C-alpha positions, 0 to 999 in steps of 0.5 A: 346126559346124566349131569343134565338130568340131575340139573333138570331135577334140581331146577324142578324142585326149585320150581316146585318150591317156588310154586308152593310158596306162591300158591294158593296164597303168597307166603310171608317169606316172599316179602323178604328182598332176596327170597327168590334169588336164594330159592334158585341159587342152588339150582343155578350153582348146580347148573354151572357145575354141570356145565363145568363137568361137561366142558372140562371133565378130566376124561376129555381134557387129558385127550385135548392136552395130548392133542395140543402137545402133538400139534405143538410138536408138529408145528415146531418141527421142520418138514424134514423132521416131520417126515423123519419122525413120522409126525405127518402120519401120527397127526393124521392117525390121532385126528382120524382116531379122535374125530368120530368120538368127538363128533359123537360126544358133541352131538350127544351133548347138544342134541341128545335125541339125535342118534348118529348111525353106528355111534356105538362103534365110533370108538373103534377108530381110536385104534389108529392112535396106538398104531400110528404112534408105533409106526412113527416110533419105528420110522424115527428109529430107522437108521439114517442113510449113510453119508456119501463118501467124499473123494 
């Protein structure tokens, strides 16, 4: 939201400058061909940079890369491997852990005036991620059942 406010302030200055160049009488600089484009170019560039930060900020990107890696491992594993390594539990824990935080963030970006109930506590669901990671590691470390002897 701070990035969006910065973009609005910069566009506000661009609008103010445009207004002052037009009012009370149009200034001579407006006769040049690309004056208005140059006037708004910094604000447009800043808006594009803000969109980049909102969509691809490193703090969110690393989580999505990790989720992608988990989904890739899950899809490539056989059902027996998913069970043996606890991938079913791990995937469920990661999705349940990240979903409330992701929804809260998206609502905050797309509808900043909407306040979801309990949004300040959504991060608590992320505790499921290390818990299910530990359970998956413990499950995969369990010794495999001994083969039945052949007589």
